[in-house]
Backbone as JSON, one array per atom type, in Angstrom:
{
  "sequence": "MNLRKDHFGYLQRKYFTLVEPVLSDAAYANMLLSRWFGRGNISNPKTFNEKIQWLKVFHRNLGYVKLADKYAVRNFVKEKIGNEFLNELIGVWDSPFELDWTALPVQFALKCTHGSGMNLLIRDKFSVDQVEINKQLSCWLLMDYSKLGREWVYKDIPRRIIAERFLTDYDGQIPKDYKIFCFNGVPRYIQVDVDRFEKHRRAFFDTSWKKQPFCLYCESYNNDLPKPKYLDVMLDAAQTLSENMPFVRVDFYAIPQVIFGEMTFFPGNGTENFYPSEWDLLLGDMLVLPQISTR",
  "N": [[112.12, 85.42, 11.75], [113.97, 86.11, 14.43], [115.44, 84.07, 16.23], [116.83, 83.68, 18.16], [116.97, 85.81, 19.42], [114.34, 86.05, 20.02], [114.47, 84.14, 21.93], [115.82, 85.04, 24.08], [114.22, 87.23, 24.99], [112.29, 85.95, 25.86], [113.5, 84.4, 27.94], [114.08, 86.78, 29.9], [111.71, 87.51, 30.17], [110.73, 85.63, 32.04], [112.61, 85.37, 33.72], [111.99, 87.9, 34.87], [109.45, 87.62, 35.85], [110.1, 85.64, 38.0], [111.46, 86.87, 39.82], [110.22, 89.05, 40.66], [108.18, 89.18, 42.53], [110.0, 89.49, 45.06], [111.12, 91.67, 45.03], [111.86, 94.87, 46.45], [109.97, 97.81, 46.23], [111.74, 99.69, 44.89], [113.78, 98.72, 43.69], [112.17, 97.18, 41.68], [111.29, 99.21, 40.7], [113.4, 99.82, 39.01], [113.85, 97.49, 37.85], [112.01, 97.5, 35.79], [112.53, 100.0, 34.63], [114.97, 98.99, 33.11], [113.81, 97.04, 31.72], [112.17, 97.92, 29.83], [113.31, 100.24, 28.79], [115.97, 99.33, 28.72], [118.11, 101.02, 30.16], [118.2, 103.12, 33.15], [117.7, 104.24, 36.47], [116.63, 105.33, 39.52], [117.8, 106.37, 41.67], [119.26, 108.4, 40.62], [117.23, 109.84, 38.95], [116.76, 111.18, 35.63], [115.16, 111.23, 33.13], [111.82, 111.32, 32.18], [110.38, 109.27, 32.28], [111.94, 107.77, 34.34], [111.61, 109.66, 36.6], [108.85, 109.47, 37.14], [109.2, 106.71, 37.91], [110.25, 107.17, 39.92], [108.63, 109.08, 41.73], [106.54, 107.22, 42.15], [107.57, 105.57, 44.17], [108.54, 107.18, 46.34], [107.18, 109.47, 46.64], [104.6, 109.51, 48.36], [102.06, 110.62, 48.7], [98.97, 110.46, 50.63], [96.93, 111.7, 50.02], [96.44, 111.65, 47.32], [95.11, 109.43, 46.71], [92.4, 109.59, 46.68], [91.92, 110.95, 44.53], [92.81, 109.36, 42.59], [90.84, 107.91, 42.45], [88.13, 107.12, 40.61], [85.32, 107.47, 41.19], [85.48, 108.85, 43.54], [87.08, 111.15, 43.02], [85.15, 112.72, 41.83], [84.06, 114.49, 43.74], [86.36, 116.29, 44.73], [86.71, 117.56, 42.35], [84.61, 118.93, 41.96], [84.55, 120.69, 44.23], [86.69, 122.19, 43.52], [86.43, 123.16, 40.75], [84.11, 123.32, 40.35], [80.52, 121.92, 39.88], [79.76, 121.85, 37.08], [81.63, 120.93, 35.33], [81.54, 118.32, 35.64], [80.73, 114.78, 34.65], [77.53, 113.33, 34.02], [76.2, 111.6, 36.34], [75.08, 108.28, 36.41], [75.04, 105.8, 37.9], [76.24, 104.1, 40.88], [77.96, 101.16, 41.96], [78.72, 97.99, 43.91], [79.08, 95.73, 43.02], [78.59, 94.03, 40.0], [76.2, 92.51, 39.41], [74.5, 94.15, 40.65], [73.38, 95.91, 39.11], [70.52, 97.24, 37.57], [69.69, 96.8, 34.71], [67.28, 97.31, 33.3], [66.56, 99.83, 34.18], [68.46, 101.3, 33.26], [69.8, 103.97, 31.0], [69.51, 103.81, 27.23], [72.35, 104.35, 25.96], [75.48, 104.2, 27.43], [78.11, 104.65, 29.67], [80.62, 102.52, 31.46], [82.53, 102.16, 34.27], [85.22, 100.85, 36.36], [86.5, 102.16, 39.46], [88.96, 101.48, 40.36], [91.34, 101.71, 38.74], [93.22, 101.35, 35.81], [92.1, 101.83, 32.59], [90.02, 100.41, 32.55], [87.14, 100.03, 31.09], [84.04, 100.52, 29.56], [81.91, 101.07, 26.9], [78.72, 101.31, 26.24], [76.84, 101.12, 23.77], [74.42, 100.45, 22.8], [72.44, 99.18, 24.88], [70.57, 97.16, 24.48], [71.59, 95.24, 22.68], [73.91, 94.25, 23.46], [75.85, 91.39, 25.02], [74.7, 91.0, 27.93], [75.36, 88.96, 30.07], [78.38, 88.46, 29.56], [79.5, 90.72, 29.98], [78.81, 91.16, 32.62], [80.84, 89.39, 33.24], [83.41, 90.57, 32.49], [83.37, 92.76, 33.89], [83.25, 91.64, 36.69], [85.74, 90.34, 36.9], [87.38, 92.5, 36.51], [87.3, 93.45, 39.05], [88.49, 92.15, 40.52], [91.39, 92.86, 39.86], [94.13, 94.07, 41.43], [95.81, 96.9, 41.14], [97.52, 97.88, 42.29], [99.59, 95.89, 42.93], [100.05, 94.65, 40.32], [101.44, 96.64, 38.86], [102.74, 98.05, 40.57], [101.69, 100.11, 41.3], [101.18, 102.32, 43.77], [98.69, 103.8, 44.68], [96.32, 103.04, 43.96], [95.74, 101.23, 45.93], [93.95, 101.54, 48.02], [91.79, 101.87, 46.95], [88.3, 101.78, 47.06], [86.57, 98.93, 45.64], [84.71, 99.66, 42.81], [81.76, 100.15, 40.66], [80.94, 102.32, 38.19], [78.52, 104.04, 36.33], [78.5, 106.14, 33.82], [77.21, 109.33, 31.83], [76.84, 108.68, 28.07], [79.5, 110.07, 26.14], [79.46, 112.02, 23.22], [80.45, 113.63, 20.34], [80.36, 116.55, 18.16], [79.52, 115.41, 15.92], [78.57, 112.78, 16.56], [80.41, 110.93, 17.34], [83.06, 109.11, 19.01], [84.51, 111.19, 21.8], [87.48, 113.32, 21.24], [90.03, 113.03, 23.2], [91.44, 115.01, 25.86], [94.74, 115.26, 27.06], [96.29, 117.06, 29.71], [99.48, 117.71, 30.78], [100.89, 118.44, 33.47], [103.25, 120.02, 35.31], [104.49, 120.77, 38.56], [102.18, 122.16, 38.95], [101.49, 123.5, 36.87], [100.57, 123.81, 33.75], [101.65, 121.79, 30.72], [102.17, 120.42, 28.12], [99.83, 119.3, 26.02], [98.08, 116.05, 25.29], [96.56, 114.78, 22.82], [93.9, 112.35, 22.4], [92.95, 110.38, 19.63], [90.29, 108.69, 17.95], [90.13, 106.4, 19.86], [89.27, 103.87, 20.32], [89.4, 102.57, 18.03], [91.36, 103.18, 15.38], [94.0, 103.89, 16.71], [95.37, 106.85, 17.81], [97.6, 109.64, 18.14], [98.8, 113.01, 19.21], [100.81, 115.61, 20.34], [100.64, 118.94, 21.85], [101.84, 122.26, 22.75], [100.74, 124.69, 25.02], [100.08, 126.89, 23.53], [98.95, 125.93, 21.47], [100.47, 124.77, 19.63], [101.96, 122.42, 17.58], [103.44, 119.77, 18.59], [107.06, 118.0, 18.2], [106.99, 115.19, 18.75], [105.97, 112.06, 20.24], [104.16, 109.81, 22.26], [104.48, 106.68, 23.02], [102.62, 105.83, 21.2], [101.04, 105.39, 17.52], [101.73, 108.57, 15.52], [99.41, 111.14, 15.14], [98.87, 112.82, 12.26], [97.47, 114.46, 11.09], [95.92, 117.69, 10.46], [94.64, 119.09, 13.54], [91.99, 121.06, 14.85], [92.3, 123.75, 17.0], [91.09, 123.46, 19.98], [87.92, 124.97, 21.19], [87.59, 125.77, 23.72], [89.83, 125.55, 24.98], [91.37, 127.34, 26.62], [89.84, 127.18, 28.88], [90.06, 124.27, 29.77], [93.06, 124.53, 30.31], [92.84, 126.42, 32.35], [91.47, 124.89, 34.27], [92.83, 122.43, 34.56], [95.26, 123.6, 35.91], [94.0, 124.65, 38.03], [93.34, 122.22, 39.42], [95.54, 120.86, 39.63], [97.55, 122.0, 41.51], [100.02, 122.1, 43.72], [101.08, 119.59, 43.23], [103.91, 117.51, 42.13], [103.75, 116.06, 39.84], [101.05, 115.57, 37.34], [98.8, 113.99, 35.26], [96.0, 115.74, 33.77], [92.57, 114.79, 32.5], [90.48, 115.42, 30.03], [87.45, 116.13, 28.27], [86.13, 117.84, 25.07], [82.85, 118.73, 24.27], [80.25, 120.33, 23.35], [80.84, 121.39, 25.82], [83.11, 121.46, 28.45], [84.3, 118.65, 30.01], [85.3, 117.04, 32.84], [87.58, 114.01, 32.87], [89.73, 112.18, 34.19], [92.33, 112.14, 36.55], [95.69, 111.23, 36.32], [98.4, 109.9, 37.93], [100.81, 108.44, 37.23], [101.35, 108.19, 34.27], [101.04, 105.35, 32.03], [102.41, 103.82, 33.83], [104.91, 104.53, 33.94], [106.35, 103.49, 31.98], [106.37, 104.01, 29.28], [107.46, 104.88, 25.78], [109.1, 107.51, 24.33], [108.93, 109.09, 21.0], [110.85, 111.29, 18.92], [113.38, 109.44, 21.14], [114.67, 111.42, 22.83], [112.89, 113.11, 23.92], [111.9, 112.01, 26.29], [114.04, 112.78, 28.39], [113.78, 115.51, 27.7], [111.03, 116.45, 28.57], [111.7, 115.31, 31.52], [113.41, 116.65, 32.21], [111.68, 118.97, 33.0], [110.11, 118.08, 35.22], [110.28, 118.68, 38.27], [111.27, 117.04, 41.21], [110.1, 116.31, 44.59], [111.22, 116.79, 47.96], [112.25, 113.4, 49.55], [109.28, 111.85, 50.95], [108.27, 110.56, 54.16], [107.42, 107.81, 55.6]],
  "CA": [[112.16, 85.53, 12.97], [115.31, 86.31, 15.16], [115.18, 83.15, 17.1], [118.16, 83.94, 19.52], [116.26, 87.42, 19.92], [113.36, 85.92, 20.99], [114.49, 83.24, 23.29], [116.34, 85.87, 25.21], [113.32, 87.98, 25.39], [111.4, 84.84, 26.68], [114.1, 84.3, 29.29], [114.03, 87.86, 30.46], [110.22, 88.08, 30.97], [110.63, 84.57, 32.8], [113.53, 86.06, 35.09], [111.04, 88.92, 35.95], [108.17, 86.93, 36.53], [110.3, 84.79, 39.31], [112.16, 87.7, 40.74], [109.02, 90.31, 40.9], [107.31, 88.85, 44.0], [110.67, 89.52, 46.03], [111.87, 92.74, 44.83], [111.37, 96.01, 47.0], [109.4, 98.99, 45.21], [112.65, 100.56, 44.29], [114.24, 97.5, 42.63], [110.98, 96.82, 41.0], [110.96, 100.03, 39.73], [114.68, 99.9, 38.47], [113.61, 96.51, 36.67], [110.83, 98.18, 34.73], [113.05, 100.69, 33.45], [115.57, 98.09, 32.66], [113.07, 96.17, 30.62], [111.42, 98.96, 28.81], [114.85, 101.21, 27.92], [117.51, 98.99, 28.7], [118.66, 101.24, 31.38], [117.69, 103.82, 34.13], [118.19, 104.47, 38.21], [115.53, 106.28, 40.07], [118.66, 106.68, 42.44], [119.59, 109.84, 39.99], [116.52, 110.14, 37.82], [116.8, 112.16, 34.95], [114.12, 111.04, 32.32], [110.42, 111.87, 32.8], [109.9, 107.81, 32.89], [112.46, 107.88, 35.32], [110.96, 110.45, 37.63], [107.5, 108.64, 37.15], [109.2, 105.72, 38.89], [110.78, 107.7, 41.52], [107.38, 109.4, 42.49], [105.98, 105.93, 42.71], [108.1, 104.87, 45.01], [109.18, 107.99, 47.51], [106.43, 110.43, 47.03], [103.46, 108.87, 48.8], [100.68, 111.86, 49.12], [98.02, 109.79, 50.45], [95.5, 112.41, 49.18], [96.13, 110.86, 45.9], [94.34, 107.72, 46.68], [90.75, 109.77, 46.51], [91.95, 111.71, 43.27], [92.86, 108.41, 41.44], [89.54, 107.25, 42.47], [87.18, 107.55, 39.58], [84.08, 108.09, 41.82], [85.76, 109.86, 45.02], [87.65, 112.46, 42.5], [84.45, 113.65, 41.76], [83.92, 115.69, 44.97], [87.33, 117.17, 44.73], [86.47, 117.99, 41.06], [83.32, 119.7, 42.56], [85.1, 121.59, 45.13], [87.92, 123.1, 43.14], [86.47, 124.12, 39.76], [82.53, 123.59, 39.63], [79.95, 120.63, 39.02], [79.38, 122.02, 35.45], [82.53, 119.97, 34.87], [81.42, 116.72, 35.87], [79.77, 114.26, 33.61], [76.1, 113.08, 34.48], [76.64, 110.41, 36.95], [74.0, 107.36, 36.67], [74.66, 105.1, 39.22], [77.43, 103.38, 41.35], [77.76, 99.68, 42.42], [80.02, 97.27, 44.43], [78.81, 94.51, 42.17], [78.15, 94.2, 38.29], [75.12, 92.11, 39.8], [73.86, 94.83, 41.43], [73.01, 96.87, 37.65], [69.48, 97.21, 36.83], [69.71, 97.07, 33.26], [65.92, 98.17, 32.76], [66.44, 101.51, 34.59], [69.65, 102.55, 32.38], [69.6, 104.42, 29.75], [70.22, 102.85, 26.41], [73.85, 104.3, 26.07], [76.01, 104.94, 28.87], [79.71, 104.27, 29.89], [80.6, 101.81, 32.61], [84.28, 102.17, 34.7], [85.75, 100.29, 37.33], [86.8, 103.04, 39.74], [90.12, 101.7, 41.43], [92.7, 101.18, 37.92], [92.97, 102.08, 34.47], [91.57, 101.2, 31.24], [88.65, 99.34, 32.66], [85.8, 101.19, 30.6], [83.06, 99.74, 28.59], [81.17, 102.0, 26.21], [77.5, 100.64, 26.1], [76.2, 102.07, 22.59], [72.91, 100.02, 23.09], [72.13, 98.33, 25.78], [69.67, 95.81, 23.92], [72.33, 94.61, 21.67], [75.11, 93.62, 24.38], [75.77, 90.39, 25.84], [75.0, 91.27, 29.52], [76.32, 88.06, 31.01], [79.55, 88.53, 29.15], [79.45, 92.18, 30.71], [79.31, 91.3, 33.98], [82.22, 88.8, 33.48], [84.37, 91.01, 32.31], [83.45, 93.68, 35.45], [83.75, 90.78, 37.61], [87.04, 90.03, 36.47], [88.15, 93.81, 36.63], [87.12, 94.03, 40.15], [89.29, 91.42, 41.01], [92.49, 93.23, 39.6], [94.89, 94.9, 42.15], [97.06, 97.37, 40.18], [99.11, 98.01, 43.37], [100.22, 94.46, 42.31], [100.41, 94.69, 38.88], [102.44, 97.58, 38.59], [103.32, 98.51, 41.97], [101.1, 101.62, 41.36], [100.35, 102.07, 45.37], [97.72, 104.7, 44.66], [95.14, 102.25, 43.71], [95.8, 100.06, 46.84], [93.09, 101.36, 49.08], [90.6, 102.62, 46.53], [86.86, 100.75, 47.25], [86.46, 98.51, 44.23], [83.41, 99.53, 42.45], [81.38, 100.24, 39.27], [80.14, 103.54, 37.8], [77.94, 104.34, 34.84], [78.18, 107.82, 33.37], [76.42, 109.45, 30.47], [77.66, 108.36, 26.93], [79.68, 111.24, 25.78], [79.77, 112.21, 21.95], [81.13, 115.2, 19.8], [79.22, 117.0, 17.08], [79.19, 114.33, 14.73], [77.89, 111.99, 17.48], [81.55, 110.13, 17.47], [83.77, 109.26, 20.33], [85.08, 112.88, 21.64], [88.8, 113.52, 21.5], [90.55, 112.98, 24.61], [92.74, 116.0, 26.08], [95.11, 115.0, 28.6], [97.22, 117.65, 29.82], [100.5, 117.39, 31.48], [101.01, 119.65, 34.64], [104.47, 119.89, 36.0], [104.29, 121.54, 39.54], [100.98, 122.83, 38.86], [101.73, 124.26, 35.41], [100.08, 123.03, 32.22], [102.95, 122.41, 29.98], [101.97, 119.98, 26.83], [98.4, 118.68, 25.77], [98.25, 115.19, 24.44], [95.23, 114.5, 22.1], [94.23, 110.72, 21.8], [92.01, 110.29, 18.36], [89.91, 107.45, 17.83], [90.76, 105.67, 20.96], [88.69, 102.5, 20.32], [89.43, 102.26, 16.5], [92.84, 103.38, 15.33], [94.05, 104.99, 17.99], [96.66, 107.71, 17.58], [97.88, 110.78, 19.39], [99.34, 113.93, 18.91], [101.16, 116.42, 21.18], [100.52, 120.42, 21.38], [101.99, 123.11, 23.81], [99.63, 125.39, 25.68], [99.86, 128.1, 22.85], [98.21, 124.9, 20.42], [101.67, 124.54, 18.5], [102.0, 120.96, 17.21], [105.23, 119.18, 18.86], [107.64, 116.98, 17.18], [107.2, 114.05, 19.4], [104.58, 111.43, 20.58], [104.22, 109.18, 23.62], [104.08, 105.26, 22.86], [101.26, 105.36, 20.38], [101.14, 106.19, 16.52], [101.38, 110.01, 15.71], [98.01, 111.92, 14.28], [99.63, 113.57, 11.53], [96.33, 115.29, 10.27], [95.62, 118.97, 11.37], [94.07, 119.43, 14.57], [91.94, 122.41, 15.04], [92.65, 124.39, 18.23], [89.57, 123.31, 20.9], [87.26, 126.4, 21.28], [87.54, 125.96, 24.87], [91.26, 125.21, 25.18], [91.79, 128.18, 27.92], [88.94, 126.98, 30.11], [90.61, 123.3, 30.2], [93.97, 124.74, 31.15], [92.84, 126.74, 33.75], [90.81, 123.93, 35.13], [94.05, 121.63, 35.0], [96.04, 124.19, 36.57], [93.48, 124.56, 39.59], [93.25, 120.71, 39.87], [97.05, 120.34, 39.64], [98.12, 122.6, 42.32], [100.71, 121.67, 44.96], [101.33, 118.38, 42.78], [104.89, 117.56, 41.44], [103.16, 115.74, 38.47], [99.76, 114.85, 37.27], [97.8, 114.22, 34.31], [94.72, 115.77, 34.01], [92.07, 114.8, 30.96], [89.45, 116.42, 29.47], [86.72, 116.34, 26.66], [85.14, 119.11, 25.26], [82.1, 118.46, 23.37], [81.16, 121.47, 23.41], [81.1, 121.98, 27.18], [84.4, 120.77, 29.13], [84.19, 117.7, 30.79], [86.29, 116.37, 33.18], [87.9, 112.48, 32.74], [90.25, 111.64, 35.16], [93.84, 112.67, 36.92], [96.46, 110.04, 36.33], [99.79, 110.21, 38.58], [101.75, 107.7, 36.68], [100.92, 107.66, 32.83], [101.91, 103.98, 31.47], [103.3, 103.28, 34.52], [106.34, 104.98, 33.75], [107.23, 102.69, 30.69], [106.23, 104.28, 27.9], [108.7, 105.17, 25.15], [108.94, 108.52, 23.61], [109.58, 109.13, 19.96], [112.12, 110.74, 19.42], [113.54, 109.08, 22.81], [115.38, 112.51, 23.56], [112.08, 114.16, 24.49], [112.08, 111.31, 27.44], [114.72, 113.58, 28.78], [113.44, 116.84, 27.94], [110.14, 116.34, 29.67], [112.27, 114.99, 32.56], [114.13, 118.35, 32.81], [110.55, 119.69, 33.64], [109.65, 117.63, 36.23], [111.04, 118.96, 39.37], [110.98, 116.31, 42.41], [110.05, 116.95, 45.82], [111.98, 116.1, 49.05], [111.53, 112.46, 49.67], [108.42, 111.96, 52.17], [108.8, 109.86, 55.07], [106.24, 106.77, 54.93]],
  "C": [[113.46, 85.5, 13.69], [115.36, 85.39, 16.21], [115.82, 83.48, 18.44], [117.33, 85.56, 19.96], [115.04, 87.28, 20.9], [113.14, 85.1, 21.96], [115.15, 83.97, 24.35], [115.43, 86.59, 25.84], [112.47, 86.86, 26.08], [112.03, 84.78, 27.94], [114.06, 85.33, 30.27], [112.48, 87.98, 31.05], [110.12, 86.52, 31.96], [111.38, 85.09, 34.04], [112.77, 87.29, 35.71], [110.06, 88.42, 36.39], [108.69, 86.18, 37.84], [110.65, 85.95, 40.29], [111.05, 88.75, 41.38], [108.79, 90.33, 42.46], [108.44, 89.63, 45.19], [111.54, 90.73, 46.08], [111.37, 94.12, 45.66], [110.87, 96.93, 45.72], [110.49, 99.47, 44.24], [113.51, 99.68, 43.73], [113.41, 97.24, 41.75], [111.17, 97.96, 40.11], [112.33, 100.19, 38.66], [114.7, 98.84, 37.21], [112.8, 97.11, 35.59], [111.65, 99.28, 33.88], [114.3, 100.16, 32.79], [115.14, 97.36, 31.6], [112.64, 97.0, 29.48], [112.42, 99.79, 28.26], [115.78, 100.65, 28.24], [118.63, 99.5, 29.74], [117.85, 102.27, 32.37], [117.99, 103.25, 35.67], [117.32, 105.53, 38.46], [116.76, 106.65, 41.14], [119.16, 108.25, 41.91], [118.52, 109.7, 38.72], [116.86, 111.58, 37.14], [115.65, 112.15, 33.71], [112.69, 111.49, 32.82], [110.06, 110.39, 33.21], [110.64, 107.42, 34.42], [111.95, 108.56, 36.81], [109.73, 110.05, 38.05], [107.83, 107.6, 38.24], [109.77, 106.25, 40.2], [109.59, 108.08, 42.39], [106.52, 108.52, 42.74], [106.67, 105.46, 44.01], [108.64, 106.06, 46.43], [108.05, 109.06, 47.56], [104.86, 109.96, 47.06], [102.25, 109.75, 49.49], [99.32, 110.84, 49.22], [96.58, 110.47, 49.84], [95.57, 112.23, 47.96], [95.51, 110.0, 45.56], [93.1, 108.46, 46.05], [91.14, 110.43, 44.9], [92.04, 110.4, 42.14], [91.63, 107.62, 41.33], [88.3, 107.65, 41.58], [85.97, 108.22, 39.9], [84.62, 109.03, 42.9], [86.07, 111.22, 44.11], [86.42, 113.39, 42.16], [83.77, 114.87, 42.75], [85.08, 116.67, 44.87], [87.18, 118.07, 43.32], [85.11, 119.29, 41.42], [83.78, 120.76, 43.2], [85.99, 122.5, 44.47], [87.5, 124.0, 41.99], [84.62, 123.88, 39.5], [82.04, 122.03, 39.58], [79.67, 120.68, 37.66], [80.3, 120.99, 34.86], [82.47, 118.35, 34.78], [80.58, 115.81, 34.66], [78.72, 113.63, 34.6], [76.36, 111.6, 35.16], [75.26, 109.3, 36.8], [73.77, 106.44, 37.55], [76.01, 104.4, 39.81], [76.9, 102.2, 42.25], [78.92, 99.19, 42.97], [79.97, 95.98, 43.52], [78.42, 94.49, 40.93], [76.64, 93.51, 38.54], [74.1, 92.85, 40.11], [73.18, 95.94, 40.33], [71.59, 96.29, 37.61], [69.36, 97.86, 35.68], [68.62, 97.58, 32.48], [66.14, 99.64, 33.13], [67.7, 102.07, 34.02], [69.09, 102.78, 31.4], [69.88, 103.6, 28.58], [71.51, 103.12, 26.01], [74.14, 104.88, 27.26], [77.66, 104.47, 28.79], [79.81, 103.62, 31.11], [82.38, 101.93, 32.67], [84.04, 101.65, 35.86], [86.4, 101.52, 37.92], [88.32, 102.9, 40.32], [91.57, 101.14, 40.17], [92.61, 102.1, 36.87], [92.64, 101.23, 33.34], [90.28, 100.21, 31.57], [87.17, 99.94, 32.65], [85.09, 100.33, 29.79], [82.16, 100.89, 27.95], [80.23, 101.06, 25.72], [76.82, 101.68, 24.91], [74.7, 101.98, 22.54], [73.08, 98.95, 23.8], [71.55, 96.81, 25.43], [70.64, 95.03, 22.98], [73.61, 93.75, 22.02], [74.76, 92.37, 25.05], [76.01, 90.49, 27.37], [75.7, 90.24, 30.42], [77.86, 88.35, 30.55], [80.05, 89.73, 29.93], [79.73, 92.12, 31.77], [80.49, 90.17, 34.26], [83.19, 89.23, 33.36], [84.42, 92.22, 33.44], [83.85, 93.04, 36.53], [85.16, 90.63, 37.83], [88.14, 91.16, 36.78], [88.27, 93.85, 38.04], [87.8, 93.41, 41.22], [90.99, 91.98, 41.03], [92.73, 94.07, 40.66], [96.27, 95.48, 41.28], [97.95, 98.03, 41.13], [99.85, 97.11, 43.27], [100.42, 94.48, 41.13], [101.23, 95.19, 38.51], [102.93, 98.05, 39.56], [102.87, 99.69, 42.07], [100.23, 101.55, 43.09], [99.04, 102.8, 45.31], [96.3, 104.05, 44.5], [95.08, 101.17, 44.75], [94.67, 99.91, 47.7], [91.78, 101.92, 48.32], [89.49, 101.38, 46.36], [86.91, 100.35, 45.8], [84.9, 98.39, 43.66], [83.22, 99.87, 41.07], [80.67, 101.47, 39.31], [79.65, 103.48, 36.52], [77.68, 105.97, 34.71], [77.46, 108.08, 32.02], [77.52, 109.29, 29.29], [77.92, 109.73, 26.24], [79.89, 110.92, 24.02], [79.93, 113.53, 21.45], [79.91, 115.4, 18.85], [78.76, 116.38, 16.25], [78.64, 113.03, 15.32], [78.94, 110.71, 17.32], [82.21, 109.99, 18.75], [84.21, 110.51, 20.61], [86.65, 112.32, 21.61], [89.18, 113.62, 22.75], [91.89, 113.52, 24.72], [93.04, 115.74, 27.17], [96.24, 116.02, 28.69], [97.99, 117.41, 30.9], [100.72, 118.61, 32.46], [102.05, 119.02, 35.26], [104.69, 120.77, 37.01], [103.34, 122.71, 39.25], [100.91, 123.84, 37.75], [101.51, 123.34, 34.56], [101.54, 123.43, 31.1], [102.5, 121.74, 28.37], [100.16, 119.38, 27.04], [98.45, 117.43, 24.77], [96.73, 115.03, 24.12], [95.11, 113.57, 21.75], [92.63, 110.95, 20.65], [91.61, 108.72, 18.31], [90.61, 106.52, 18.82], [90.21, 104.12, 20.81], [88.32, 102.03, 18.74], [90.98, 102.28, 16.14], [93.03, 104.49, 15.88], [95.45, 105.65, 17.72], [96.61, 109.32, 18.18], [98.96, 111.73, 18.87], [99.58, 115.07, 20.34], [101.46, 117.77, 20.97], [101.25, 121.33, 22.75], [100.75, 123.82, 24.18], [99.15, 126.34, 24.8], [99.24, 127.36, 21.31], [99.37, 124.93, 19.24], [102.14, 123.19, 18.56], [103.52, 120.66, 17.73], [105.84, 118.27, 18.14], [107.75, 115.5, 17.94], [106.03, 113.31, 19.66], [105.1, 110.38, 21.57], [103.63, 107.69, 23.18], [103.09, 104.68, 21.79], [101.73, 105.97, 18.51], [100.88, 107.39, 16.8], [100.23, 110.06, 14.76], [99.07, 112.68, 13.56], [98.85, 114.84, 10.4], [96.43, 116.49, 11.31], [94.51, 118.64, 12.38], [93.1, 120.36, 15.09], [92.32, 122.57, 16.58], [91.17, 124.55, 19.03], [89.31, 124.86, 21.11], [87.36, 126.55, 22.73], [88.76, 125.44, 25.75], [91.56, 125.79, 26.8], [90.77, 127.66, 29.03], [89.61, 125.41, 30.5], [91.96, 123.49, 31.07], [94.02, 125.25, 32.19], [92.5, 126.12, 34.65], [92.2, 123.15, 35.38], [94.94, 122.45, 35.71], [95.54, 124.45, 38.27], [93.76, 123.13, 40.08], [94.56, 120.35, 40.21], [97.94, 120.96, 40.73], [98.6, 122.01, 43.41], [101.23, 120.23, 44.53], [102.62, 118.44, 41.71], [104.74, 117.25, 39.85], [101.95, 115.37, 38.51], [99.06, 115.03, 36.16], [96.54, 114.65, 34.32], [93.46, 115.68, 32.66], [90.85, 115.18, 31.15], [88.59, 116.29, 28.22], [86.11, 117.35, 26.64], [83.95, 119.0, 24.03], [80.45, 119.03, 23.38], [81.65, 121.87, 24.55], [82.52, 120.88, 27.61], [84.01, 120.0, 30.11], [85.1, 116.78, 31.45], [86.47, 114.59, 33.03], [88.39, 111.85, 33.79], [91.56, 112.2, 35.59], [94.26, 111.25, 36.79], [97.87, 111.01, 36.8], [101.14, 109.41, 37.62], [101.44, 107.24, 35.25], [101.87, 106.22, 32.33], [102.66, 103.33, 32.58], [104.78, 103.48, 34.54], [107.02, 104.06, 32.95], [106.98, 102.9, 29.36], [107.21, 105.15, 27.05], [108.26, 106.54, 24.51], [109.55, 108.42, 22.51], [109.5, 110.65, 19.24], [112.21, 110.44, 21.02], [114.21, 110.31, 23.56], [114.45, 113.36, 24.67], [111.65, 113.25, 25.98], [112.92, 112.49, 28.39], [114.24, 115.31, 29.04], [112.12, 117.51, 28.67], [110.77, 116.14, 31.1], [112.8, 116.17, 33.17], [113.1, 119.32, 33.48], [109.9, 119.56, 35.0], [110.7, 117.86, 37.49], [110.55, 117.97, 40.81], [110.88, 116.78, 43.75], [110.78, 116.24, 46.81], [111.35, 114.63, 49.12], [110.25, 112.42, 51.13], [108.49, 110.8, 53.18], [107.22, 108.87, 55.13], [106.37, 106.26, 56.8]]
}
């Protein structure tokens, strides 16, 4: 272990913890860029991550709040591309203690509506610890992503829990996650996440399904991935949903029908490394920033 480097890392984390509460959103964004990339300035953003940070601070379209809400976005999807793209909704609750486990199916997925990564896949409700699940959901409902990472879009989302149909692919496995990067309303790249809850890997493709020589944050998936049968359906749907937005990532599953997942405006909170690193700049070139909106 490099004790000097480890000590510096500790001091850096301590410094960020102390100064974070008093920083403006712009200063906080610059701090994140410095911490994760060693440089960056949203006053002159060029890379993808710098521009995501810029959008967090300066592009506050209040309409995005409902689109980031895992429950409210369903109405938007229904109006724009149709109810057939939505996963079956089993229920929605304000508290985990409102769930009626006797009425729930054996398998289902639980999600909190106001943040990221707060999902539970229930494969067999009779083999899980309901008390522990209630504790986990209660903990998540207390989390405020607008404070944790200054992702303002989550601030005013009602904190709820939804249950949806448990999705599986042809082989009964967790389906691949197709995350479409849309720049100014145009789909450009598809991030494919494989084995998200076991050995998580991912690969990137262009819209012609040509594998790309870069990855983002995660171990690259190097095996062949066949072109999904409904790729064109997903791309058309993503283009419709991302209309008039400088950037949004639109997620789908294809199992075999296309099922909408979510819309994400700030992937990885603008702190995920590209490998090779030059792709951060190449994707940044594609993101044309709007004029600064007034608040």
